[in-house]
DOTIMI-567212 format. One record per residue (C-alpha): y, x, z; residue number from 1. Coordinates in Angstrom, 1 decimal, decimal comma. Layout:
BEGIN
<y:Y | x:X | z:Z | num:NUM>
...
END
This chain:
BEGIN
<y:127,5 | x:121,3 | z:57,4 | num:1>
<y:128,3 | x:119,9 | z:60,8 | num:2>
<y:131,8 | x:119,9 | z:62,0 | num:3>
<y:133,0 | x:122,3 | z:64,8 | num:4>
<y:129,9 | x:124,5 | z:65,1 | num:5>
<y:128,4 | x:126,7 | z:62,4 | num:6>
<y:125,0 | x:125,7 | z:61,0 | num:7>
<y:123,7 | x:129,2 | z:61,9 | num:8>
<y:124,7 | x:129,0 | z:65,5 | num:9>
<y:123,5 | x:125,4 | z:65,9 | num:10>
<y:120,1 | x:126,4 | z:64,4 | num:11>
<y:119,9 | x:129,3 | z:66,9 | num:12>
<y:120,7 | x:126,9 | z:69,7 | num:13>
<y:118,1 | x:124,4 | z:68,5 | num:14>
<y:115,5 | x:127,2 | z:68,7 | num:15>
<y:116,6 | x:128,1 | z:72,2 | num:16>
<y:116,4 | x:124,5 | z:73,4 | num:17>
<y:112,9 | x:124,1 | z:72,0 | num:18>
<y:111,7 | x:127,3 | z:73,5 | num:19>
<y:113,2 | x:126,8 | z:77,0 | num:20>
<y:113,0 | x:123,0 | z:77,3 | num:21>
<y:110,4 | x:121,9 | z:74,7 | num:22>
<y:113,0 | x:119,6 | z:73,1 | num:23>
<y:113,0 | x:119,6 | z:69,3 | num:24>
<y:116,1 | x:118,9 | z:67,2 | num:25>
<y:115,3 | x:119,1 | z:63,5 | num:26>
<y:118,0 | x:119,2 | z:60,9 | num:27>
<y:118,3 | x:115,4 | z:60,8 | num:28>
<y:119,0 | x:115,3 | z:64,6 | num:29>
<y:121,5 | x:118,2 | z:64,7 | num:30>
<y:124,3 | x:115,7 | z:65,1 | num:31>
<y:122,7 | x:114,6 | z:68,4 | num:32>
<y:122,4 | x:118,2 | z:69,5 | num:33>
<y:126,0 | x:118,9 | z:68,6 | num:34>
<y:127,2 | x:115,9 | z:70,5 | num:35>
<y:125,1 | x:116,9 | z:73,6 | num:36>
<y:126,3 | x:120,5 | z:73,8 | num:37>
<y:129,9 | x:119,4 | z:73,2 | num:38>
<y:129,5 | x:117,1 | z:76,3 | num:39>
<y:127,8 | x:119,8 | z:78,3 | num:40>
<y:130,4 | x:122,5 | z:77,5 | num:41>
<y:133,0 | x:120,8 | z:79,6 | num:42>
<y:130,7 | x:120,6 | z:82,6 | num:43>
<y:129,9 | x:124,3 | z:82,2 | num:44>
<y:133,6 | x:125,1 | z:82,2 | num:45>
<y:134,0 | x:126,0 | z:78,5 | num:46>
<y:136,8 | x:124,7 | z:76,3 | num:47>
<y:134,7 | x:124,7 | z:73,1 | num:48>
<y:131,0 | x:124,2 | z:72,3 | num:49>
<y:130,5 | x:127,4 | z:70,3 | num:50>
<y:131,5 | x:129,6 | z:73,2 | num:51>
<y:129,2 | x:127,6 | z:75,5 | num:52>
<y:126,3 | x:128,0 | z:73,1 | num:53>
<y:126,8 | x:131,8 | z:72,9 | num:54>
<y:126,8 | x:132,0 | z:76,7 | num:55>
<y:123,7 | x:129,9 | z:77,0 | num:56>
<y:121,5 | x:131,8 | z:74,5 | num:57>
<y:122,5 | x:135,2 | z:75,8 | num:58>
<y:122,4 | x:134,6 | z:79,6 | num:59>
<y:119,4 | x:134,3 | z:82,0 | num:60>
<y:119,8 | x:130,7 | z:83,1 | num:61>
<y:119,2 | x:129,3 | z:86,5 | num:62>
<y:117,2 | x:126,1 | z:86,9 | num:63>
<y:120,3 | x:124,1 | z:87,8 | num:64>
<y:122,0 | x:125,2 | z:84,5 | num:65>
<y:118,9 | x:124,1 | z:82,5 | num:66>
<y:119,0 | x:120,8 | z:84,3 | num:67>
<y:122,7 | x:120,3 | z:83,5 | num:68>
<y:121,9 | x:121,0 | z:79,8 | num:69>
<y:118,9 | x:118,6 | z:80,0 | num:70>
<y:121,1 | x:115,8 | z:81,3 | num:71>
<y:123,3 | x:116,0 | z:78,2 | num:72>
<y:120,5 | x:116,4 | z:75,6 | num:73>
<y:117,9 | x:113,8 | z:76,8 | num:74>
<y:118,2 | x:110,1 | z:76,2 | num:75>
<y:117,3 | x:107,7 | z:79,0 | num:76>
<y:117,3 | x:104,5 | z:76,9 | num:77>
<y:114,7 | x:102,4 | z:78,5 | num:78>
<y:114,1 | x:99,0 | z:80,2 | num:79>
<y:111,6 | x:97,2 | z:82,3 | num:80>
<y:108,2 | x:96,4 | z:80,6 | num:81>
<y:109,3 | x:98,1 | z:77,4 | num:82>
<y:106,8 | x:97,7 | z:74,6 | num:83>
<y:105,4 | x:94,6 | z:76,1 | num:84>
<y:102,1 | x:94,8 | z:74,1 | num:85>
<y:101,2 | x:98,0 | z:75,9 | num:86>
<y:101,7 | x:96,4 | z:79,2 | num:87>
<y:99,7 | x:93,3 | z:78,2 | num:88>
<y:96,8 | x:95,6 | z:77,2 | num:89>
<y:97,2 | x:97,5 | z:80,4 | num:90>
<y:97,0 | x:94,4 | z:82,5 | num:91>
<y:94,3 | x:92,4 | z:80,6 | num:92>
<y:92,1 | x:95,2 | z:79,2 | num:93>
<y:92,5 | x:98,4 | z:81,2 | num:94>
<y:93,5 | x:97,6 | z:84,8 | num:95>
<y:91,2 | x:94,6 | z:85,1 | num:96>
<y:88,1 | x:96,7 | z:84,6 | num:97>
<y:89,4 | x:99,7 | z:86,4 | num:98>
<y:90,3 | x:97,8 | z:89,5 | num:99>
<y:87,0 | x:96,1 | z:89,5 | num:100>
<y:85,2 | x:99,4 | z:89,3 | num:101>
<y:87,2 | x:100,8 | z:92,2 | num:102>
<y:86,8 | x:97,9 | z:94,6 | num:103>
<y:84,8 | x:100,1 | z:97,1 | num:104>
<y:86,9 | x:103,2 | z:96,7 | num:105>
<y:90,2 | x:101,4 | z:96,4 | num:106>
<y:91,9 | x:104,4 | z:94,7 | num:107>
<y:94,1 | x:104,6 | z:91,6 | num:108>
<y:96,2 | x:107,4 | z:90,1 | num:109>
<y:98,9 | x:106,9 | z:87,4 | num:110>
<y:101,4 | x:109,3 | z:86,0 | num:111>
<y:104,6 | x:108,3 | z:84,1 | num:112>
<y:105,5 | x:111,6 | z:82,4 | num:113>
<y:109,1 | x:111,5 | z:81,1 | num:114>
<y:110,0 | x:108,5 | z:83,3 | num:115>
<y:113,8 | x:108,6 | z:82,5 | num:116>
<y:115,7 | x:106,3 | z:84,9 | num:117>
<y:112,5 | x:104,8 | z:86,4 | num:118>
<y:112,0 | x:101,5 | z:84,7 | num:119>
<y:108,6 | x:102,4 | z:83,4 | num:120>
<y:107,0 | x:103,5 | z:86,7 | num:121>
<y:108,6 | x:100,6 | z:88,6 | num:122>
<y:107,1 | x:98,2 | z:85,9 | num:123>
<y:103,7 | x:99,7 | z:86,6 | num:124>
<y:104,2 | x:99,3 | z:90,4 | num:125>
<y:105,3 | x:95,7 | z:89,9 | num:126>
<y:102,3 | x:95,0 | z:87,7 | num:127>
<y:99,9 | x:96,4 | z:90,2 | num:128>
<y:101,5 | x:94,4 | z:93,0 | num:129>
<y:100,9 | x:91,2 | z:91,0 | num:130>
<y:97,3 | x:92,2 | z:90,3 | num:131>
<y:96,0 | x:93,5 | z:93,6 | num:132>
<y:96,1 | x:90,9 | z:96,5 | num:133>
<y:95,0 | x:93,5 | z:99,1 | num:134>
<y:97,4 | x:96,2 | z:97,9 | num:135>
<y:98,0 | x:97,6 | z:101,4 | num:136>
<y:94,3 | x:98,6 | z:101,5 | num:137>
<y:94,6 | x:100,7 | z:98,3 | num:138>
<y:95,5 | x:104,3 | z:97,9 | num:139>
<y:97,7 | x:104,1 | z:94,9 | num:140>
<y:99,5 | x:107,1 | z:93,4 | num:141>
<y:102,3 | x:106,5 | z:90,9 | num:142>
<y:103,8 | x:109,8 | z:90,0 | num:143>
<y:107,0 | x:109,7 | z:87,9 | num:144>
<y:108,5 | x:112,9 | z:86,5 | num:145>
<y:111,3 | x:113,9 | z:84,2 | num:146>
<y:113,2 | x:116,9 | z:83,1 | num:147>
<y:116,6 | x:115,3 | z:83,7 | num:148>
<y:117,6 | x:115,4 | z:87,4 | num:149>
<y:120,3 | x:112,8 | z:86,9 | num:150>
<y:117,8 | x:110,3 | z:85,6 | num:151>
<y:115,6 | x:111,0 | z:88,6 | num:152>
<y:118,5 | x:110,5 | z:91,0 | num:153>
<y:119,2 | x:107,1 | z:89,5 | num:154>
<y:115,5 | x:106,2 | z:89,6 | num:155>
<y:115,2 | x:107,1 | z:93,2 | num:156>
<y:118,1 | x:104,8 | z:94,1 | num:157>
<y:116,4 | x:101,9 | z:92,2 | num:158>
<y:119,6 | x:100,1 | z:91,3 | num:159>
<y:119,8 | x:98,6 | z:87,8 | num:160>
<y:122,2 | x:96,5 | z:85,6 | num:161>
<y:121,3 | x:93,4 | z:83,7 | num:162>
<y:120,8 | x:95,5 | z:80,6 | num:163>
<y:117,6 | x:97,0 | z:82,1 | num:164>
<y:116,0 | x:93,5 | z:82,1 | num:165>
<y:116,8 | x:92,7 | z:78,4 | num:166>
<y:113,2 | x:92,2 | z:77,3 | num:167>
<y:111,4 | x:91,9 | z:80,7 | num:168>
<y:109,4 | x:88,8 | z:81,8 | num:169>
<y:111,6 | x:86,3 | z:83,8 | num:170>
<y:109,6 | x:87,0 | z:87,0 | num:171>
<y:110,5 | x:90,7 | z:87,0 | num:172>
<y:113,7 | x:89,9 | z:89,0 | num:173>
<y:111,6 | x:88,5 | z:91,8 | num:174>
<y:111,0 | x:92,1 | z:92,8 | num:175>
<y:114,7 | x:92,9 | z:93,1 | num:176>
<y:117,6 | x:92,0 | z:95,4 | num:177>
<y:120,8 | x:91,1 | z:93,7 | num:178>
<y:123,8 | x:93,0 | z:95,1 | num:179>
<y:127,4 | x:93,4 | z:94,0 | num:180>
<y:126,5 | x:96,7 | z:92,4 | num:181>
<y:123,5 | x:95,3 | z:90,4 | num:182>
<y:119,8 | x:94,6 | z:91,0 | num:183>
<y:118,1 | x:96,8 | z:93,7 | num:184>
<y:114,3 | x:97,1 | z:93,7 | num:185>
<y:112,6 | x:95,8 | z:96,8 | num:186>
<y:111,4 | x:98,5 | z:99,3 | num:187>
<y:107,7 | x:97,4 | z:98,9 | num:188>
<y:107,8 | x:98,4 | z:95,2 | num:189>
<y:110,1 | x:101,4 | z:95,6 | num:190>
<y:107,8 | x:103,2 | z:98,1 | num:191>
<y:104,9 | x:102,9 | z:95,6 | num:192>
<y:106,5 | x:105,5 | z:93,2 | num:193>
<y:107,0 | x:109,2 | z:93,9 | num:194>
<y:109,7 | x:110,8 | z:91,7 | num:195>
<y:109,6 | x:114,5 | z:90,9 | num:196>
<y:111,1 | x:117,0 | z:88,6 | num:197>
<y:108,7 | x:118,3 | z:86,0 | num:198>
<y:109,1 | x:120,2 | z:82,7 | num:199>
<y:106,2 | x:119,4 | z:80,3 | num:200>
<y:107,2 | x:122,5 | z:78,4 | num:201>
<y:107,2 | x:125,0 | z:81,3 | num:202>
<y:105,4 | x:123,7 | z:84,4 | num:203>
<y:101,7 | x:124,0 | z:85,0 | num:204>
<y:99,5 | x:120,9 | z:84,8 | num:205>
<y:96,9 | x:119,8 | z:85,8 | num:206>
<y:97,6 | x:121,2 | z:89,2 | num:207>
<y:96,9 | x:120,3 | z:92,8 | num:208>
<y:100,3 | x:121,9 | z:93,6 | num:209>
<y:102,3 | x:119,2 | z:91,8 | num:210>
<y:99,7 | x:116,4 | z:92,1 | num:211>
<y:99,1 | x:116,1 | z:88,4 | num:212>
<y:95,3 | x:116,3 | z:88,4 | num:213>
<y:92,6 | x:113,6 | z:88,2 | num:214>
<y:94,8 | x:110,9 | z:86,7 | num:215>
<y:93,3 | x:107,5 | z:85,7 | num:216>
<y:96,2 | x:106,6 | z:83,4 | num:217>
<y:99,0 | x:108,7 | z:81,9 | num:218>
<y:102,1 | x:107,2 | z:80,3 | num:219>
<y:103,9 | x:109,7 | z:78,0 | num:220>
<y:105,9 | x:107,4 | z:75,8 | num:221>
<y:108,8 | x:108,5 | z:73,5 | num:222>
<y:108,4 | x:112,1 | z:74,6 | num:223>
<y:106,1 | x:113,7 | z:72,1 | num:224>
<y:108,3 | x:112,6 | z:69,2 | num:225>
<y:111,0 | x:115,0 | z:70,4 | num:226>
<y:108,7 | x:118,0 | z:70,5 | num:227>
<y:107,6 | x:120,4 | z:67,8 | num:228>
<y:104,1 | x:120,1 | z:66,5 | num:229>
<y:102,9 | x:123,2 | z:68,3 | num:230>
<y:104,5 | x:122,1 | z:71,6 | num:231>
<y:103,2 | x:118,6 | z:71,3 | num:232>
<y:99,7 | x:119,9 | z:70,8 | num:233>
<y:100,0 | x:122,0 | z:74,0 | num:234>
<y:101,3 | x:119,0 | z:76,0 | num:235>
<y:98,5 | x:116,7 | z:74,7 | num:236>
<y:96,0 | x:119,4 | z:75,5 | num:237>
<y:97,2 | x:119,7 | z:79,1 | num:238>
<y:97,5 | x:115,9 | z:79,5 | num:239>
<y:93,8 | x:115,6 | z:78,4 | num:240>
<y:92,8 | x:117,9 | z:81,2 | num:241>
<y:94,9 | x:115,9 | z:83,7 | num:242>
<y:92,8 | x:112,8 | z:83,1 | num:243>
<y:89,5 | x:112,0 | z:84,7 | num:244>
<y:86,7 | x:111,2 | z:82,3 | num:245>
<y:87,3 | x:107,7 | z:81,1 | num:246>
<y:91,0 | x:108,0 | z:81,7 | num:247>
<y:93,6 | x:106,6 | z:79,4 | num:248>
<y:96,7 | x:108,1 | z:77,7 | num:249>
<y:99,4 | x:105,7 | z:76,6 | num:250>
<y:102,0 | x:106,9 | z:74,0 | num:251>
<y:104,6 | x:105,1 | z:71,9 | num:252>
<y:103,4 | x:103,3 | z:68,7 | num:253>
<y:105,5 | x:105,8 | z:66,7 | num:254>
<y:103,7 | x:108,7 | z:68,2 | num:255>
<y:100,1 | x:107,9 | z:67,3 | num:256>
<y:98,4 | x:110,7 | z:65,4 | num:257>
<y:94,7 | x:111,4 | z:64,5 | num:258>
<y:95,4 | x:115,1 | z:64,5 | num:259>
<y:97,4 | x:115,3 | z:67,7 | num:260>
<y:94,9 | x:113,2 | z:69,7 | num:261>
<y:91,7 | x:114,4 | z:68,1 | num:262>
<y:90,0 | x:115,1 | z:71,4 | num:263>
<y:90,5 | x:111,5 | z:72,5 | num:264>
<y:88,5 | x:108,4 | z:71,6 | num:265>
<y:90,8 | x:106,1 | z:69,7 | num:266>
<y:90,7 | x:102,5 | z:71,0 | num:267>
<y:92,4 | x:99,8 | z:68,9 | num:268>
<y:93,8 | x:96,8 | z:70,7 | num:269>
<y:95,9 | x:94,0 | z:69,0 | num:270>
<y:99,1 | x:95,7 | z:68,0 | num:271>
<y:98,5 | x:98,8 | z:70,2 | num:272>
<y:96,5 | x:102,0 | z:70,1 | num:273>
<y:95,4 | x:103,6 | z:73,4 | num:274>
<y:93,6 | x:107,0 | z:73,7 | num:275>
<y:90,6 | x:107,4 | z:76,0 | num:276>
<y:89,1 | x:110,6 | z:77,4 | num:277>
<y:85,4 | x:110,2 | z:76,9 | num:278>
<y:83,5 | x:113,5 | z:77,1 | num:279>
<y:80,2 | x:111,8 | z:76,5 | num:280>
<y:81,2 | x:110,4 | z:73,1 | num:281>
<y:81,6 | x:113,8 | z:71,5 | num:282>
<y:80,5 | x:117,4 | z:71,4 | num:283>
<y:83,0 | x:119,3 | z:73,4 | num:284>
<y:84,8 | x:121,8 | z:71,3 | num:285>
<y:87,1 | x:124,3 | z:73,0 | num:286>
<y:90,8 | x:123,7 | z:72,7 | num:287>
<y:91,5 | x:127,4 | z:72,1 | num:288>
<y:89,3 | x:130,1 | z:70,6 | num:289>
<y:87,4 | x:132,1 | z:73,2 | num:290>
<y:89,2 | x:135,3 | z:72,4 | num:291>
<y:92,7 | x:133,8 | z:73,1 | num:292>
<y:94,6 | x:135,2 | z:76,1 | num:293>
<y:94,0 | x:133,2 | z:79,3 | num:294>
<y:97,6 | x:132,0 | z:79,5 | num:295>
<y:97,2 | x:130,3 | z:76,1 | num:296>
<y:94,1 | x:128,4 | z:77,2 | num:297>
<y:95,4 | x:126,5 | z:80,2 | num:298>
<y:97,3 | x:127,0 | z:83,5 | num:299>
<y:95,4 | x:129,6 | z:85,6 | num:300>
<y:93,4 | x:128,2 | z:88,5 | num:301>
<y:94,5 | x:129,1 | z:92,0 | num:302>
<y:92,5 | x:132,2 | z:92,5 | num:303>
<y:90,6 | x:132,5 | z:95,8 | num:304>
<y:90,5 | x:136,1 | z:97,2 | num:305>
<y:87,4 | x:136,6 | z:99,4 | num:306>
<y:87,0 | x:139,0 | z:102,2 | num:307>
<y:86,2 | x:142,6 | z:101,1 | num:308>
<y:82,5 | x:143,1 | z:100,3 | num:309>
<y:80,4 | x:146,1 | z:100,8 | num:310>
<y:80,2 | x:148,6 | z:97,9 | num:311>
<y:77,4 | x:148,1 | z:95,5 | num:312>
<y:75,0 | x:151,1 | z:95,6 | num:313>
<y:71,8 | x:150,5 | z:93,6 | num:314>
<y:71,6 | x:150,7 | z:89,9 | num:315>
<y:70,1 | x:147,2 | z:89,7 | num:316>
<y:73,0 | x:145,8 | z:91,7 | num:317>
<y:75,4 | x:147,7 | z:89,5 | num:318>
<y:73,8 | x:146,2 | z:86,4 | num:319>
<y:74,1 | x:142,7 | z:87,9 | num:320>
<y:77,7 | x:143,3 | z:88,7 | num:321>
<y:78,7 | x:144,3 | z:85,2 | num:322>
<y:76,8 | x:141,4 | z:83,5 | num:323>
<y:78,6 | x:138,1 | z:83,0 | num:324>
<y:77,6 | x:135,8 | z:85,9 | num:325>
<y:77,8 | x:132,1 | z:86,5 | num:326>
<y:81,2 | x:132,4 | z:88,2 | num:327>
<y:82,8 | x:134,1 | z:85,2 | num:328>
<y:81,4 | x:131,5 | z:82,9 | num:329>
<y:82,5 | x:128,7 | z:85,2 | num:330>
<y:86,0 | x:130,1 | z:85,5 | num:331>
<y:86,4 | x:130,1 | z:81,8 | num:332>
<y:85,2 | x:126,5 | z:81,5 | num:333>
<y:87,6 | x:125,6 | z:84,3 | num:334>
<y:90,5 | x:127,2 | z:82,5 | num:335>
<y:89,6 | x:125,2 | z:79,4 | num:336>
<y:89,5 | x:122,0 | z:81,3 | num:337>
<y:85,7 | x:121,5 | z:81,1 | num:338>
<y:85,4 | x:120,7 | z:84,8 | num:339>
<y:82,0 | x:119,0 | z:84,7 | num:340>
<y:80,5 | x:121,9 | z:82,9 | num:341>
<y:82,0 | x:124,3 | z:85,4 | num:342>
<y:80,4 | x:122,4 | z:88,1 | num:343>
<y:77,0 | x:122,6 | z:86,5 | num:344>
<y:77,4 | x:126,4 | z:86,1 | num:345>
<y:78,4 | x:127,0 | z:89,8 | num:346>
<y:76,4 | x:124,6 | z:91,9 | num:347>
<y:73,2 | x:126,6 | z:92,3 | num:348>
<y:75,2 | x:129,9 | z:92,9 | num:349>
<y:77,3 | x:128,2 | z:95,6 | num:350>
<y:74,3 | x:126,5 | z:97,3 | num:351>
<y:71,8 | x:129,4 | z:97,2 | num:352>
<y:74,1 | x:132,3 | z:97,9 | num:353>
<y:76,6 | x:130,7 | z:100,2 | num:354>
<y:79,2 | x:132,1 | z:97,9 | num:355>
<y:82,6 | x:131,0 | z:99,2 | num:356>
<y:84,3 | x:132,1 | z:96,0 | num:357>
<y:82,1 | x:129,8 | z:94,0 | num:358>
<y:82,6 | x:127,0 | z:96,6 | num:359>
<y:86,3 | x:127,2 | z:96,2 | num:360>
<y:86,2 | x:127,0 | z:92,4 | num:361>
<y:83,7 | x:124,1 | z:92,7 | num:362>
<y:86,2 | x:122,3 | z:95,0 | num:363>
<y:88,9 | x:122,8 | z:92,5 | num:364>
<y:86,8 | x:121,6 | z:89,6 | num:365>
<y:85,6 | x:118,5 | z:91,4 | num:366>
<y:89,2 | x:117,7 | z:92,5 | num:367>
<y:90,5 | x:118,0 | z:88,9 | num:368>
<y:87,4 | x:116,0 | z:87,7 | num:369>
<y:88,4 | x:113,1 | z:90,0 | num:370>
<y:85,7 | x:113,7 | z:92,5 | num:371>
<y:87,8 | x:114,4 | z:95,6 | num:372>
<y:85,2 | x:113,4 | z:98,2 | num:373>
<y:82,8 | x:116,1 | z:96,8 | num:374>
<y:85,7 | x:118,5 | z:96,4 | num:375>
<y:86,5 | x:118,1 | z:100,1 | num:376>
<y:82,8 | x:118,7 | z:101,0 | num:377>
<y:82,7 | x:122,0 | z:99,1 | num:378>
<y:86,0 | x:123,1 | z:100,6 | num:379>
<y:84,8 | x:122,3 | z:104,1 | num:380>
<y:81,7 | x:124,4 | z:103,5 | num:381>
<y:83,9 | x:127,3 | z:102,5 | num:382>
<y:86,0 | x:126,8 | z:105,6 | num:383>
<y:82,8 | x:126,8 | z:107,8 | num:384>
<y:82,0 | x:130,2 | z:106,5 | num:385>
<y:85,6 | x:131,7 | z:106,5 | num:386>
<y:87,5 | x:129,7 | z:109,1 | num:387>
<y:90,3 | x:132,3 | z:109,3 | num:388>
<y:91,0 | x:132,3 | z:105,5 | num:389>
<y:94,4 | x:130,5 | z:105,1 | num:390>
<y:93,7 | x:129,9 | z:101,4 | num:391>
<y:90,7 | x:127,6 | z:102,2 | num:392>
<y:92,9 | x:125,5 | z:104,5 | num:393>
<y:95,6 | x:125,3 | z:101,9 | num:394>
<y:93,2 | x:124,0 | z:99,3 | num:395>
<y:91,9 | x:121,5 | z:101,8 | num:396>
<y:95,4 | x:120,2 | z:102,3 | num:397>
<y:96,0 | x:119,9 | z:98,6 | num:398>
<y:92,9 | x:117,8 | z:98,0 | num:399>
<y:93,8 | x:115,6 | z:101,0 | num:400>
<y:97,2 | x:115,1 | z:99,5 | num:401>
<y:95,7 | x:114,1 | z:96,2 | num:402>
<y:93,7 | x:111,5 | z:98,1 | num:403>
<y:96,9 | x:110,2 | z:99,7 | num:404>
<y:95,9 | x:111,4 | z:103,2 | num:405>
<y:99,3 | x:112,8 | z:103,9 | num:406>
<y:99,1 | x:113,2 | z:107,7 | num:407>
<y:95,7 | x:115,0 | z:107,4 | num:408>
<y:97,2 | x:117,2 | z:104,7 | num:409>
<y:100,1 | x:118,2 | z:106,9 | num:410>
<y:97,6 | x:119,1 | z:109,7 | num:411>
<y:95,7 | x:121,4 | z:107,3 | num:412>
<y:98,9 | x:123,0 | z:106,1 | num:413>
<y:99,9 | x:123,7 | z:109,7 | num:414>
<y:96,6 | x:125,4 | z:110,2 | num:415>
<y:97,3 | x:127,4 | z:107,1 | num:416>
<y:100,7 | x:128,6 | z:108,6 | num:417>
<y:99,1 | x:129,3 | z:112,0 | num:418>
<y:96,8 | x:131,8 | z:110,2 | num:419>
<y:99,6 | x:133,1 | z:107,9 | num:420>
<y:103,2 | x:132,2 | z:108,8 | num:421>
<y:104,3 | x:133,8 | z:105,5 | num:422>
<y:102,2 | x:131,5 | z:103,3 | num:423>
<y:105,0 | x:130,4 | z:100,9 | num:424>
<y:103,1 | x:127,5 | z:99,2 | num:425>
<y:102,2 | x:126,0 | z:102,5 | num:426>
<y:105,9 | x:125,9 | z:103,5 | num:427>
<y:106,7 | x:124,4 | z:100,1 | num:428>
<y:103,9 | x:121,8 | z:100,4 | num:429>
<y:104,9 | x:120,7 | z:103,9 | num:430>
<y:108,5 | x:120,5 | z:102,7 | num:431>
<y:107,5 | x:118,1 | z:99,9 | num:432>
<y:105,3 | x:115,9 | z:102,2 | num:433>
<y:108,0 | x:115,6 | z:104,9 | num:434>
<y:110,6 | x:114,7 | z:102,2 | num:435>
<y:108,3 | x:111,9 | z:101,0 | num:436>
<y:108,1 | x:110,7 | z:104,6 | num:437>
<y:111,9 | x:110,7 | z:105,0 | num:438>
<y:111,8 | x:113,6 | z:107,5 | num:439>
<y:114,6 | x:115,5 | z:105,8 | num:440>
<y:115,3 | x:117,9 | z:108,7 | num:441>
<y:111,7 | x:119,1 | z:108,8 | num:442>
<y:111,6 | x:119,2 | z:105,1 | num:443>
<y:114,7 | x:121,4 | z:104,8 | num:444>
<y:113,4 | x:123,8 | z:107,5 | num:445>
<y:110,2 | x:124,5 | z:105,5 | num:446>
<y:112,1 | x:124,7 | z:102,2 | num:447>
<y:114,5 | x:127,3 | z:103,7 | num:448>
<y:111,5 | x:129,3 | z:105,1 | num:449>
<y:110,0 | x:129,3 | z:101,6 | num:450>
<y:113,2 | x:130,4 | z:100,0 | num:451>
<y:113,6 | x:133,2 | z:102,5 | num:452>
<y:110,1 | x:134,5 | z:101,8 | num:453>
<y:110,6 | x:134,1 | z:98,0 | num:454>
<y:113,9 | x:136,1 | z:98,3 | num:455>
<y:111,8 | x:139,2 | z:99,3 | num:456>
<y:109,7 | x:139,0 | z:96,1 | num:457>
<y:110,5 | x:139,9 | z:92,5 | num:458>
<y:111,3 | x:136,9 | z:90,3 | num:459>
<y:108,4 | x:137,6 | z:88,0 | num:460>
<y:105,9 | x:138,1 | z:90,8 | num:461>
<y:103,0 | x:135,6 | z:90,6 | num:462>
<y:102,4 | x:133,9 | z:93,9 | num:463>
<y:98,8 | x:133,9 | z:95,4 | num:464>
<y:97,1 | x:130,5 | z:95,2 | num:465>
<y:99,8 | x:129,2 | z:92,8 | num:466>
<y:98,2 | x:128,6 | z:89,4 | num:467>
<y:100,4 | x:131,3 | z:87,9 | num:468>
<y:103,8 | x:130,2 | z:89,3 | num:469>
<y:106,2 | x:133,0 | z:89,8 | num:470>
<y:108,5 | x:133,5 | z:92,8 | num:471>
<y:111,6 | x:132,9 | z:90,7 | num:472>
<y:110,2 | x:129,7 | z:89,3 | num:473>
<y:109,3 | x:128,3 | z:92,7 | num:474>
<y:112,7 | x:129,2 | z:94,0 | num:475>
<y:114,3 | x:127,2 | z:91,1 | num:476>
<y:112,0 | x:124,2 | z:91,9 | num:477>
<y:112,9 | x:124,2 | z:95,6 | num:478>
<y:116,6 | x:124,5 | z:94,8 | num:479>
<y:116,3 | x:121,5 | z:92,4 | num:480>
<y:114,4 | x:119,4 | z:95,0 | num:481>
<y:117,0 | x:120,1 | z:97,7 | num:482>
<y:119,7 | x:119,2 | z:95,3 | num:483>
<y:118,1 | x:115,9 | z:94,5 | num:484>
<y:117,8 | x:115,1 | z:98,3 | num:485>
<y:121,5 | x:115,6 | z:98,6 | num:486>
<y:122,2 | x:113,4 | z:95,6 | num:487>
<y:120,0 | x:110,6 | z:96,9 | num:488>
END
């Protein structure tokens, strides 16, 4: 029996936290849960933890309240170049070959999922800076996400104490300026990392919307160990889909599991195990049985709504309409993360029939497969056919953003809004890109426009082109982002 809170209530709260945040607190970690909620209760304005728990589990929580809870329940204990063997393998085995293969394209995408206070993504940025002499010529994406907004706020500031360097190579401090408040990371490294709120248990991924698709390397260390087995499987399944073929997943040594990572090829390095996505080395088995509901398979693709077509009149045409066609098969493959197979199914239909619906799905599949140049080509073919379709221009912008072509992406988003000034996701996307550029005034304007439009919708209404995101969820995300801007 724990002191202060009944076992029954604490168990109910543990179930709530796992369902809403994906964080697992088994019996042996209930003391940590009790300590966290006792700390959070004061911030929520309650005198005791039990009353706070009863309020939390019985009330519809806003995103800000979930974030406050997360800040008390998650641990940000990390430091630069943590688990040195993993970074040694990354430098000497993984990046060396990857950079050589990208000498012409000069493009690299890395995601630090569960980045805590930023030491991990900044370590990656420092390592790349040391390895790439012509760094300015490269399009490098280092996305860093976490569920804890306070961690993200600290990471964005890039200011650290001596404790964060406790096992780092001596040369690490060459990338920091010493101040009276600590060690501040130099601007050249700081600008390489983009920090963003992301909940692995709730938010969609892979997604062009949050730039989580077509990753070359994903770090997800000391995250899975806090999740239930079912939740961990769902996260690993989605991370697999976020990687390009040949991409790498890096987890903590204590999180290795043959069952959990069965879709990956296991690669043993001295003292370290990495997981590689290699679709050629195995027969592709579906993650979820074919009769499972779509929402259990993967995040829904952003659906393209074509212009109305003429009614089908002949019996032959009616029969063709009711039969499963290449698009339906490809859509199912896309939802399951089998992007290459989806491409194979759709290419002939898109080429021969000038089918813009197929072209759009092809563009999405190629983008998630890491073939952004081809994705742009198919998207532009669709635009040539339907120039006045705002959804086509929006997708064009999202692919450009994935390629790091921010100015071009903003131009495409402005074309989207010219065609439809109420296109919520276009306002949201421009807001994000302007924020990254430091144009806070323009960013806030588009965020406010998006919030105003979302206020006219029901919270559970799914937004067009959104990969299943509801109006209420996007409102929470925007509110969170605006809050982080003020904190920074």
